[in-house]
C-alpha positions, 0 to 999 in steps of 0.5 A: 963731883964726889965719888959716892959709896953704895950707901951714899948713892941710895941716899943721893937717889932719895934726895933727888925727890927734893932737888934734881941731881945727876949721877956719873956712872962709870967703871974703873978700867974704862978709858972713855969714862975717864975722858968723860969724867974730865969733861964733866969736871971742867963743865962743873968748874965753869958752872961754879959761879959766886952766888949760884947754886952748884949742880948736884953731881955724884959719881959711882962705879957701876961694878959696885952697884950692878942693880943700878944698871937694872933699875935705870936700864943703863946699857953702857958706860959712861952714862950721865943719869939725870934724876928727879924724884928718884926717876931717870929723866934723861940719860946721856951716853956720849959726852960730846963736848963740854958745851953739850954737858954745860947746856944739859946740866943747866937744863936739867939741874 
């Protein structure tokens, strides 16, 4: 999972028109965000299999892009935002378990 800059995030959202993507939205001082990020990293490692395409997941600091909260109606962090054609198709606020994240990443990406 790559930490995206503001400019990269805009390009990332535009690229979701071609390929579904997910954004992990967090803030630096959020303890729950750190825990959720670690769970997501473990999930991505589990999905990394030879010959299979890795899900496209980026991470952003919401403090650096508050307009994103307004555009996608983000109400809290952490938030895993699934994008397809630049449109939010699912938002997950509670990173319940690695298995829960695994199932959602497989379904939406």
